[in-house]
PDB file of N, CA, C and O in Angstrom:
ATOM      1  N   MET A   1     129.522 127.406 108.944  1.00  0.00           N
ATOM      2  CA  MET A   1     129.639 128.786 109.362  1.00  0.00           C
ATOM      3  C   MET A   1     129.081 129.684 108.250  1.00  0.00           C
ATOM      4  O   MET A   1     129.344 129.454 107.069  1.00  0.00           O
ATOM      5  N   LYS A   2     128.329 130.682 108.626  1.00  0.00           N
ATOM      6  CA  LYS A   2     127.740 131.639 107.677  1.00  0.00           C
ATOM      7  C   LYS A   2     128.786 132.676 107.249  1.00  0.00           C
ATOM      8  O   LYS A   2     129.770 132.909 107.951  1.00  0.00           O
ATOM      9  N   ALA A   3     128.556 133.287 106.090  1.00  0.00           N
ATOM     10  CA  ALA A   3     129.470 134.297 105.558  1.00  0.00           C
ATOM     11  C   ALA A   3     129.651 135.451 106.542  1.00  0.00           C
ATOM     12  O   ALA A   3     130.771 135.919 106.745  1.00  0.00           O
ATOM     13  N   LYS A   4     128.579 135.904 107.143  1.00  0.00           N
ATOM     14  CA  LYS A   4     128.660 137.019 108.100  1.00  0.00           C
ATOM     15  C   LYS A   4     129.616 136.679 109.234  1.00  0.00           C
ATOM     16  O   LYS A   4     130.408 137.521 109.657  1.00  0.00           O
ATOM     17  N   GLU A   5     129.543 135.461 109.720  1.00  0.00           N
ATOM     18  CA  GLU A   5     130.441 135.028 110.802  1.00  0.00           C
ATOM     19  C   GLU A   5     131.889 134.975 110.323  1.00  0.00           C
ATOM     20  O   GLU A   5     132.810 135.304 111.071  1.00  0.00           O
ATOM     21  N   MET A   6     132.084 134.557 109.072  1.00  0.00           N
ATOM     22  CA  MET A   6     133.434 134.496 108.512  1.00  0.00           C
ATOM     23  C   MET A   6     134.035 135.899 108.406  1.00  0.00           C
ATOM     24  O   MET A   6     135.202 136.108 108.737  1.00  0.00           O
ATOM     25  N   PHE A   7     133.226 136.862 107.941  1.00  0.00           N
ATOM     26  CA  PHE A   7     133.706 138.243 107.850  1.00  0.00           C
ATOM     27  C   PHE A   7     134.008 138.811 109.245  1.00  0.00           C
ATOM     28  O   PHE A   7     135.014 139.494 109.437  1.00  0.00           O
ATOM     29  N   GLU A   8     133.142 138.526 110.201  1.00  0.00           N
ATOM     30  CA  GLU A   8     133.363 139.020 111.558  1.00  0.00           C
ATOM     31  C   GLU A   8     134.644 138.441 112.150  1.00  0.00           C
ATOM     32  O   GLU A   8     135.361 139.133 112.872  1.00  0.00           O
ATOM     33  N   LYS A   9     134.929 137.200 111.856  1.00  0.00           N
ATOM     34  CA  LYS A   9     136.151 136.553 112.330  1.00  0.00           C
ATOM     35  C   LYS A   9     137.387 137.247 111.765  1.00  0.00           C
ATOM     36  O   LYS A   9     138.445 137.252 112.393  1.00  0.00           O
ATOM     37  N   LEU A  10     137.248 137.830 110.580  1.00  0.00           N
ATOM     38  CA  LEU A  10     138.344 138.561 109.932  1.00  0.00           C
ATOM     39  C   LEU A  10     138.420 140.016 110.388  1.00  0.00           C
ATOM     40  O   LEU A  10     139.293 140.759 109.940  1.00  0.00           O
ATOM     41  N   GLY A  11     137.513 140.429 111.273  1.00  0.00           N
ATOM     42  CA  GLY A  11     137.535 141.801 111.783  1.00  0.00           C
ATOM     43  C   GLY A  11     136.593 142.747 111.078  1.00  0.00           C
ATOM     44  O   GLY A  11     136.581 143.939 111.383  1.00  0.00           O
ATOM     45  N   TYR A  12     135.793 142.245 110.135  1.00  0.00           N
ATOM     46  CA  TYR A  12     134.823 143.085 109.427  1.00  0.00           C
ATOM     47  C   TYR A  12     133.525 143.155 110.217  1.00  0.00           C
ATOM     48  O   TYR A  12     133.141 142.204 110.897  1.00  0.00           O
ATOM     49  N   GLU A  13     132.857 144.296 110.116  1.00  0.00           N
ATOM     50  CA  GLU A  13     131.539 144.472 110.711  1.00  0.00           C
ATOM     51  C   GLU A  13     130.524 144.636 109.594  1.00  0.00           C
ATOM     52  O   GLU A  13     130.817 145.225 108.554  1.00  0.00           O
ATOM     53  N   ASN A  14     129.339 144.115 109.818  1.00  0.00           N
ATOM     54  CA  ASN A  14     128.255 144.298 108.860  1.00  0.00           C
ATOM     55  C   ASN A  14     127.807 145.746 108.974  1.00  0.00           C
ATOM     56  O   ASN A  14     127.539 146.228 110.075  1.00  0.00           O
ATOM     57  N   PHE A  15     127.725 146.444 107.849  1.00  0.00           N
ATOM     58  CA  PHE A  15     127.418 147.872 107.844  1.00  0.00           C
ATOM     59  C   PHE A  15     125.937 148.100 107.577  1.00  0.00           C
ATOM     60  O   PHE A  15     125.455 147.822 106.479  1.00  0.00           O
ATOM     61  N   CYS A  16     125.232 148.591 108.546  1.00  0.00           N
ATOM     62  CA  CYS A  16     123.816 148.971 108.416  1.00  0.00           C
ATOM     63  C   CYS A  16     122.909 147.819 107.986  1.00  0.00           C
ATOM     64  O   CYS A  16     121.883 148.059 107.349  1.00  0.00           O
ATOM     65  N   GLY A  17     123.256 146.596 108.312  1.00  0.00           N
ATOM     66  CA  GLY A  17     122.400 145.463 107.988  1.00  0.00           C
ATOM     67  C   GLY A  17     122.338 145.124 106.508  1.00  0.00           C
ATOM     68  O   GLY A  17     121.496 144.327 106.094  1.00  0.00           O
ATOM     69  N   THR A  18     123.217 145.717 105.701  1.00  0.00           N
ATOM     70  CA  THR A  18     123.245 145.441 104.269  1.00  0.00           C
ATOM     71  C   THR A  18     124.334 144.406 103.992  1.00  0.00           C
ATOM     72  O   THR A  18     124.940 143.873 104.921  1.00  0.00           O
ATOM     73  N   LEU A  19     124.574 144.132 102.745  1.00  0.00           N
ATOM     74  CA  LEU A  19     125.673 143.234 102.394  1.00  0.00           C
ATOM     75  C   LEU A  19     126.942 144.036 102.139  1.00  0.00           C
ATOM     76  O   LEU A  19     127.633 143.840 101.139  1.00  0.00           O
ATOM     77  N   ASN A  20     127.226 144.927 103.050  1.00  0.00           N
ATOM     78  CA  ASN A  20     128.457 145.708 103.048  1.00  0.00           C
ATOM     79  C   ASN A  20     129.187 145.399 104.341  1.00  0.00           C
ATOM     80  O   ASN A  20     128.602 145.437 105.423  1.00  0.00           O
ATOM     81  N   TYR A  21     130.460 145.094 104.219  1.00  0.00           N
ATOM     82  CA  TYR A  21     131.269 144.804 105.388  1.00  0.00           C
ATOM     83  C   TYR A  21     132.384 145.825 105.446  1.00  0.00           C
ATOM     84  O   TYR A  21     132.957 146.182 104.416  1.00  0.00           O
ATOM     85  N   ILE A  22     132.698 146.298 106.639  1.00  0.00           N
ATOM     86  CA  ILE A  22     133.721 147.320 106.798  1.00  0.00           C
ATOM     87  C   ILE A  22     134.661 146.915 107.924  1.00  0.00           C
ATOM     88  O   ILE A  22     134.241 146.358 108.938  1.00  0.00           O
ATOM     89  N   LYS A  23     135.934 147.205 107.724  1.00  0.00           N
ATOM     90  CA  LYS A  23     136.957 146.870 108.714  1.00  0.00           C
ATOM     91  C   LYS A  23     137.750 148.132 108.996  1.00  0.00           C
ATOM     92  O   LYS A  23     138.265 148.765 108.075  1.00  0.00           O
ATOM     93  N   GLU A  24     137.848 148.494 110.252  1.00  0.00           N
ATOM     94  CA  GLU A  24     138.600 149.696 110.629  1.00  0.00           C
ATOM     95  C   GLU A  24     139.898 149.274 111.298  1.00  0.00           C
ATOM     96  O   GLU A  24     139.900 148.461 112.223  1.00  0.00           O
ATOM     97  N   TYR A  25     140.999 149.835 110.820  1.00  0.00           N
ATOM     98  CA  TYR A  25     142.307 149.541 111.384  1.00  0.00           C
ATOM     99  C   TYR A  25     142.663 150.578 112.437  1.00  0.00           C
ATOM    100  O   TYR A  25     142.058 151.649 112.488  1.00  0.00           O
ATOM    101  N   LYS A  26     143.643 150.267 113.278  1.00  0.00           N
ATOM    102  CA  LYS A  26     144.049 151.165 114.359  1.00  0.00           C
ATOM    103  C   LYS A  26     144.556 152.504 113.845  1.00  0.00           C
ATOM    104  O   LYS A  26     144.447 153.512 114.543  1.00  0.00           O
ATOM    105  N   ASP A  27     145.114 152.530 112.628  1.00  0.00           N
ATOM    106  CA  ASP A  27     145.648 153.780 112.081  1.00  0.00           C
ATOM    107  C   ASP A  27     144.569 154.628 111.395  1.00  0.00           C
ATOM    108  O   ASP A  27     144.879 155.634 110.756  1.00  0.00           O
ATOM    109  N   GLY A  28     143.305 154.218 111.530  1.00  0.00           N
ATOM    110  CA  GLY A  28     142.202 154.997 110.981  1.00  0.00           C
ATOM    111  C   GLY A  28     141.747 154.585 109.590  1.00  0.00           C
ATOM    112  O   GLY A  28     140.716 155.062 109.117  1.00  0.00           O
ATOM    113  N   ARG A  29     142.501 153.702 108.920  1.00  0.00           N
ATOM    114  CA  ARG A  29     142.086 153.241 107.595  1.00  0.00           C
ATOM    115  C   ARG A  29     140.806 152.422 107.715  1.00  0.00           C
ATOM    116  O   ARG A  29     140.610 151.700 108.693  1.00  0.00           O
ATOM    117  N   GLU A  30     139.951 152.538 106.727  1.00  0.00           N
ATOM    118  CA  GLU A  30     138.733 151.728 106.653  1.00  0.00           C
ATOM    119  C   GLU A  30     138.687 151.038 105.302  1.00  0.00           C
ATOM    120  O   GLU A  30     138.800 151.674 104.254  1.00  0.00           O
ATOM    121  N   ILE A  31     138.520 149.738 105.346  1.00  0.00           N
ATOM    122  CA  ILE A  31     138.438 148.916 104.146  1.00  0.00           C
ATOM    123  C   ILE A  31     137.029 148.346 104.083  1.00  0.00           C
ATOM    124  O   ILE A  31     136.463 147.974 105.111  1.00  0.00           O
ATOM    125  N   PHE A  32     136.457 148.273 102.880  1.00  0.00           N
ATOM    126  CA  PHE A  32     135.117 147.703 102.763  1.00  0.00           C
ATOM    127  C   PHE A  32     135.088 146.610 101.709  1.00  0.00           C
ATOM    128  O   PHE A  32     135.900 146.592 100.783  1.00  0.00           O
ATOM    129  N   ILE A  33     134.143 145.706 101.868  1.00  0.00           N
ATOM    130  CA  ILE A  33     133.789 144.726 100.844  1.00  0.00           C
ATOM    131  C   ILE A  33     132.291 144.884 100.648  1.00  0.00           C
ATOM    132  O   ILE A  33     131.512 144.757 101.592  1.00  0.00           O
ATOM    133  N   ASP A  34     131.897 145.164  99.411  1.00  0.00           N
ATOM    134  CA  ASP A  34     130.506 145.477  99.089  1.00  0.00           C
ATOM    135  C   ASP A  34     129.960 144.488  98.073  1.00  0.00           C
ATOM    136  O   ASP A  34     130.618 144.181  97.079  1.00  0.00           O
ATOM    137  N   PHE A  35     128.759 143.991  98.325  1.00  0.00           N
ATOM    138  CA  PHE A  35     128.074 143.090  97.402  1.00  0.00           C
ATOM    139  C   PHE A  35     126.940 143.864  96.743  1.00  0.00           C
ATOM    140  O   PHE A  35     125.994 144.277  97.414  1.00  0.00           O
ATOM    141  N   ASP A  36     127.032 144.061  95.428  1.00  0.00           N
ATOM    142  CA  ASP A  36     126.005 144.753  94.649  1.00  0.00           C
ATOM    143  C   ASP A  36     125.016 143.695  94.167  1.00  0.00           C
ATOM    144  O   ASP A  36     125.297 142.957  93.223  1.00  0.00           O
ATOM    145  N   ILE A  37     123.865 143.627  94.817  1.00  0.00           N
ATOM    146  CA  ILE A  37     122.868 142.593  94.551  1.00  0.00           C
ATOM    147  C   ILE A  37     122.323 142.682  93.121  1.00  0.00           C
ATOM    148  O   ILE A  37     122.193 141.664  92.441  1.00  0.00           O
ATOM    149  N   LYS A  38     122.007 143.889  92.671  1.00  0.00           N
ATOM    150  CA  LYS A  38     121.414 144.060  91.336  1.00  0.00           C
ATOM    151  C   LYS A  38     122.343 143.586  90.221  1.00  0.00           C
ATOM    152  O   LYS A  38     121.926 142.860  89.319  1.00  0.00           O
ATOM    153  N   ARG A  39     123.601 144.004  90.293  1.00  0.00           N
ATOM    154  CA  ARG A  39     124.541 143.695  89.211  1.00  0.00           C
ATOM    155  C   ARG A  39     125.355 142.430  89.471  1.00  0.00           C
ATOM    156  O   ARG A  39     126.138 142.006  88.621  1.00  0.00           O
ATOM    157  N   LYS A  40     125.171 141.830  90.643  1.00  0.00           N
ATOM    158  CA  LYS A  40     125.928 140.633  91.044  1.00  0.00           C
ATOM    159  C   LYS A  40     127.427 140.887  90.927  1.00  0.00           C
ATOM    160  O   LYS A  40     128.156 140.140  90.275  1.00  0.00           O
ATOM    161  N   LYS A  41     127.868 141.969  91.582  1.00  0.00           N
ATOM    162  CA  LYS A  41     129.288 142.335  91.562  1.00  0.00           C
ATOM    163  C   LYS A  41     129.767 142.572  92.984  1.00  0.00           C
ATOM    164  O   LYS A  41     128.997 142.934  93.873  1.00  0.00           O
ATOM    165  N   ILE A  42     131.053 142.357  93.169  1.00  0.00           N
ATOM    166  CA  ILE A  42     131.679 142.519  94.481  1.00  0.00           C
ATOM    167  C   ILE A  42     132.811 143.524  94.336  1.00  0.00           C
ATOM    168  O   ILE A  42     133.586 143.463  93.382  1.00  0.00           O
ATOM    169  N   SER A  43     132.904 144.446  95.284  1.00  0.00           N
ATOM    170  CA  SER A  43     133.968 145.444  95.276  1.00  0.00           C
ATOM    171  C   SER A  43     134.682 145.417  96.613  1.00  0.00           C
ATOM    172  O   SER A  43     134.070 145.179  97.654  1.00  0.00           O
ATOM    173  N   LYS A  44     135.968 145.661  96.574  1.00  0.00           N
ATOM    174  CA  LYS A  44     136.748 145.861  97.792  1.00  0.00           C
ATOM    175  C   LYS A  44     137.511 147.151  97.616  1.00  0.00           C
ATOM    176  O   LYS A  44     138.093 147.385  96.557  1.00  0.00           O
ATOM    177  N   GLY A  45     137.520 147.982  98.620  1.00  0.00           N
ATOM    178  CA  GLY A  45     138.230 149.240  98.506  1.00  0.00           C
ATOM    179  C   GLY A  45     138.430 149.911  99.838  1.00  0.00           C
ATOM    180  O   GLY A  45     138.052 149.396 100.891  1.00  0.00           O
ATOM    181  N   ARG A  46     139.035 151.072  99.761  1.00  0.00           N
ATOM    182  CA  ARG A  46     139.269 151.892 100.943  1.00  0.00           C
ATOM    183  C   ARG A  46     138.219 152.983 100.946  1.00  0.00           C
ATOM    184  O   ARG A  46     138.028 153.663  99.938  1.00  0.00           O
ATOM    185  N   CYS A  47     137.559 153.155 102.028  1.00  0.00           N
ATOM    186  CA  CYS A  47     136.493 154.155 102.119  1.00  0.00           C
ATOM    187  C   CYS A  47     137.014 155.524 101.709  1.00  0.00           C
ATOM    188  O   CYS A  47     138.032 155.999 102.213  1.00  0.00           O
ATOM    189  N   GLY A  48     136.292 156.146 100.781  1.00  0.00           N
ATOM    190  CA  GLY A  48     136.654 157.479 100.324  1.00  0.00           C
ATOM    191  C   GLY A  48     137.596 157.497  99.130  1.00  0.00           C
ATOM    192  O   GLY A  48     137.944 158.571  98.638  1.00  0.00           O
ATOM    193  N   PHE A  49     138.015 156.331  98.656  1.00  0.00           N
ATOM    194  CA  PHE A  49     138.933 156.257  97.529  1.00  0.00           C
ATOM    195  C   PHE A  49     138.314 155.425  96.415  1.00  0.00           C
ATOM    196  O   PHE A  49     137.292 154.770  96.617  1.00  0.00           O
ATOM    197  N   ALA A  50     138.927 155.453  95.249  1.00  0.00           N
ATOM    198  CA  ALA A  50     138.436 154.678  94.114  1.00  0.00           C
ATOM    199  C   ALA A  50     138.379 153.195  94.474  1.00  0.00           C
ATOM    200  O   ALA A  50     139.227 152.692  95.211  1.00  0.00           O
ATOM    201  N   ILE A  51     137.394 152.520  93.959  1.00  0.00           N
ATOM    202  CA  ILE A  51     137.179 151.114  94.289  1.00  0.00           C
ATOM    203  C   ILE A  51     138.338 150.229  93.839  1.00  0.00           C
ATOM    204  O   ILE A  51     138.718 149.306  94.559  1.00  0.00           O
ATOM    205  N   TYR A  52     138.903 150.492  92.669  1.00  0.00           N
ATOM    206  CA  TYR A  52     139.853 149.554  92.099  1.00  0.00           C
ATOM    207  C   TYR A  52     141.311 149.855  92.427  1.00  0.00           C
ATOM    208  O   TYR A  52     142.188 149.058  92.094  1.00  0.00           O
ATOM    209  N   LYS A  53     141.580 150.954  93.054  1.00  0.00           N
ATOM    210  CA  LYS A  53     142.958 151.282  93.413  1.00  0.00           C
ATOM    211  C   LYS A  53     143.005 151.751  94.864  1.00  0.00           C
ATOM    212  O   LYS A  53     142.101 152.440  95.337  1.00  0.00           O
ATOM    213  N   MET A  54     144.053 151.374  95.548  1.00  0.00           N
ATOM    214  CA  MET A  54     144.245 151.813  96.925  1.00  0.00           C
ATOM    215  C   MET A  54     145.685 152.310  97.042  1.00  0.00           C
ATOM    216  O   MET A  54     146.625 151.522  96.942  1.00  0.00           O
ATOM    217  N   ASP A  55     145.854 153.583  97.250  1.00  0.00           N
ATOM    218  CA  ASP A  55     147.176 154.171  97.402  1.00  0.00           C
ATOM    219  C   ASP A  55     148.116 153.795  96.256  1.00  0.00           C
ATOM    220  O   ASP A  55     149.309 153.585  96.478  1.00  0.00           O
ATOM    221  N   GLY A  56     147.585 153.709  95.025  1.00  0.00           N
ATOM    222  CA  GLY A  56     148.409 153.425  93.871  1.00  0.00           C
ATOM    223  C   GLY A  56     148.763 151.953  93.689  1.00  0.00           C
ATOM    224  O   GLY A  56     149.486 151.605  92.755  1.00  0.00           O
ATOM    225  N   ARG A  57     148.268 151.092  94.559  1.00  0.00           N
ATOM    226  CA  ARG A  57     148.547 149.656  94.433  1.00  0.00           C
ATOM    227  C   ARG A  57     147.257 148.921  94.133  1.00  0.00           C
ATOM    228  O   ARG A  57     146.166 149.412  94.422  1.00  0.00           O
ATOM    229  N   ASP A  58     147.389 147.741  93.552  1.00  0.00           N
ATOM    230  CA  ASP A  58     146.206 146.897  93.368  1.00  0.00           C
ATOM    231  C   ASP A  58     145.672 146.502  94.734  1.00  0.00           C
ATOM    232  O   ASP A  58     146.435 146.357  95.689  1.00  0.00           O
ATOM    233  N   ILE A  59     144.382 146.330  94.823  1.00  0.00           N
ATOM    234  CA  ILE A  59     143.767 145.917  96.078  1.00  0.00           C
ATOM    235  C   ILE A  59     143.908 144.411  96.197  1.00  0.00           C
ATOM    236  O   ILE A  59     143.522 143.666  95.296  1.00  0.00           O
ATOM    237  N   GLU A  60     144.454 143.979  97.294  1.00  0.00           N
ATOM    238  CA  GLU A  60     144.666 142.560  97.524  1.00  0.00           C
ATOM    239  C   GLU A  60     143.494 141.962  98.278  1.00  0.00           C
ATOM    240  O   GLU A  60     142.895 142.612  99.134  1.00  0.00           O
ATOM    241  N   ILE A  61     143.174 140.725  97.954  1.00  0.00           N
ATOM    242  CA  ILE A  61     142.164 139.964  98.677  1.00  0.00           C
ATOM    243  C   ILE A  61     142.878 138.760  99.267  1.00  0.00           C
ATOM    244  O   ILE A  61     143.496 137.982  98.541  1.00  0.00           O
ATOM    245  N   THR A  62     142.795 138.609 100.565  1.00  0.00           N
ATOM    246  CA  THR A  62     143.436 137.469 101.206  1.00  0.00           C
ATOM    247  C   THR A  62     142.643 136.196 100.927  1.00  0.00           C
ATOM    248  O   THR A  62     141.483 136.257 100.521  1.00  0.00           O
ATOM    249  N   LEU A  63     143.265 135.063 101.144  1.00  0.00           N
ATOM    250  CA  LEU A  63     142.592 133.789 100.939  1.00  0.00           C
ATOM    251  C   LEU A  63     141.365 133.686 101.850  1.00  0.00           C
ATOM    252  O   LEU A  63     140.316 133.209 101.418  1.00  0.00           O
ATOM    253  N   LYS A  64     141.484 134.122 103.089  1.00  0.00           N
ATOM    254  CA  LYS A  64     140.355 134.070 104.031  1.00  0.00           C
ATOM    255  C   LYS A  64     139.216 134.974 103.574  1.00  0.00           C
ATOM    256  O   LYS A  64     138.047 134.611 103.705  1.00  0.00           O
ATOM    257  N   GLU A  65     139.551 136.162 103.033  1.00  0.00           N
ATOM    258  CA  GLU A  65     138.518 137.045 102.490  1.00  0.00           C
ATOM    259  C   GLU A  65     137.834 136.393 101.296  1.00  0.00           C
ATOM    260  O   GLU A  65     136.612 136.460 101.163  1.00  0.00           O
ATOM    261  N   LEU A  66     138.617 135.767 100.434  1.00  0.00           N
ATOM    262  CA  LEU A  66     138.058 135.092  99.265  1.00  0.00           C
ATOM    263  C   LEU A  66     137.105 133.975  99.687  1.00  0.00           C
ATOM    264  O   LEU A  66     136.053 133.794  99.074  1.00  0.00           O
ATOM    265  N   GLN A  67     137.462 133.239 100.713  1.00  0.00           N
ATOM    266  CA  GLN A  67     136.593 132.172 101.208  1.00  0.00           C
ATOM    267  C   GLN A  67     135.282 132.745 101.738  1.00  0.00           C
ATOM    268  O   GLN A  67     134.216 132.180 101.490  1.00  0.00           O
ATOM    269  N   ALA A  68     135.351 133.871 102.471  1.00  0.00           N
ATOM    270  CA  ALA A  68     134.139 134.517 102.987  1.00  0.00           C
ATOM    271  C   ALA A  68     133.286 135.059 101.838  1.00  0.00           C
ATOM    272  O   ALA A  68     132.060 134.946 101.862  1.00  0.00           O
ATOM    273  N   ILE A  69     133.938 135.645 100.837  1.00  0.00           N
ATOM    274  CA  ILE A  69     133.225 136.161  99.667  1.00  0.00           C
ATOM    275  C   ILE A  69     132.514 135.015  98.946  1.00  0.00           C
ATOM    276  O   ILE A  69     131.338 135.129  98.598  1.00  0.00           O
ATOM    277  N   ASN A  70     133.227 133.915  98.724  1.00  0.00           N
ATOM    278  CA  ASN A  70     132.624 132.764  98.053  1.00  0.00           C
ATOM    279  C   ASN A  70     131.439 132.212  98.838  1.00  0.00           C
ATOM    280  O   ASN A  70     130.440 131.799  98.250  1.00  0.00           O
ATOM    281  N   LYS A  71     131.547 132.205 100.153  1.00  0.00           N
ATOM    282  CA  LYS A  71     130.441 131.733 100.989  1.00  0.00           C
ATOM    283  C   LYS A  71     129.237 132.659 100.843  1.00  0.00           C
ATOM    284  O   LYS A  71     128.102 132.190 100.746  1.00  0.00           O
ATOM    285  N   GLN A  72     129.477 133.981 100.826  1.00  0.00           N
ATOM    286  CA  GLN A  72     128.387 134.945 100.667  1.00  0.00           C
ATOM    287  C   GLN A  72     127.722 134.762  99.305  1.00  0.00           C
ATOM    288  O   GLN A  72     126.495 134.799  99.210  1.00  0.00           O
ATOM    289  N   VAL A  73     128.511 134.567  98.253  1.00  0.00           N
ATOM    290  CA  VAL A  73     127.981 134.333  96.907  1.00  0.00           C
ATOM    291  C   VAL A  73     127.115 133.076  96.905  1.00  0.00           C
ATOM    292  O   VAL A  73     126.038 133.060  96.308  1.00  0.00           O
ATOM    293  N   GLU A  74     127.581 132.034  97.566  1.00  0.00           N
ATOM    294  CA  GLU A  74     126.808 130.792  97.675  1.00  0.00           C
ATOM    295  C   GLU A  74     125.478 131.038  98.392  1.00  0.00           C
ATOM    296  O   GLU A  74     124.431 130.556  97.957  1.00  0.00           O
ATOM    297  N   GLU A  75     125.531 131.789  99.489  1.00  0.00           N
ATOM    298  CA  GLU A  75     124.300 132.078 100.252  1.00  0.00           C
ATOM    299  C   GLU A  75     123.323 132.935  99.442  1.00  0.00           C
ATOM    300  O   GLU A  75     122.109 132.824  99.618  1.00  0.00           O
ATOM    301  N   LEU A  76     123.844 133.784  98.560  1.00  0.00           N
ATOM    302  CA  LEU A  76     122.996 134.610  97.716  1.00  0.00           C
ATOM    303  C   LEU A  76     122.405 133.830  96.552  1.00  0.00           C
ATOM    304  O   LEU A  76     121.455 134.282  95.915  1.00  0.00           O
ATOM    305  N   GLY A  77     122.964 132.664  96.276  1.00  0.00           N
ATOM    306  CA  GLY A  77     122.477 131.843  95.182  1.00  0.00           C
ATOM    307  C   GLY A  77     122.903 132.343  93.813  1.00  0.00           C
ATOM    308  O   GLY A  77     122.269 132.018  92.810  1.00  0.00           O
ATOM    309  N   TRP A  78     123.989 133.144  93.760  1.00  0.00           N
ATOM    310  CA  TRP A  78     124.491 133.644  92.479  1.00  0.00           C
ATOM    311  C   TRP A  78     125.107 132.489  91.710  1.00  0.00           C
ATOM    312  O   TRP A  78     125.833 131.667  92.270  1.00  0.00           O
ATOM    313  N   LYS A  79     124.809 132.438  90.430  1.00  0.00           N
ATOM    314  CA  LYS A  79     125.379 131.382  89.573  1.00  0.00           C
ATOM    315  C   LYS A  79     126.026 131.977  88.371  1.00  0.00           C
ATOM    316  O   LYS A  79     126.561 131.249  87.535  1.00  0.00           O
TER     317      LYS A  79
END
């Protein structure tokens, strides 16, 4: 299974054909996972808020999200 399919299975949509995935919840919250190709960095955050903090709490990554992230990193050939 490809990383894109793994993210879609988790409810994320590919945003504008880039390596940005966004998930919208019923209460209007939007969460994103972004892959910065140039710097080889990954961010998860709430749209419109600081990348590293969400409502004063650390941003959690689920095991399934981590597996999808690792698959995307593998597909990108990052070492």
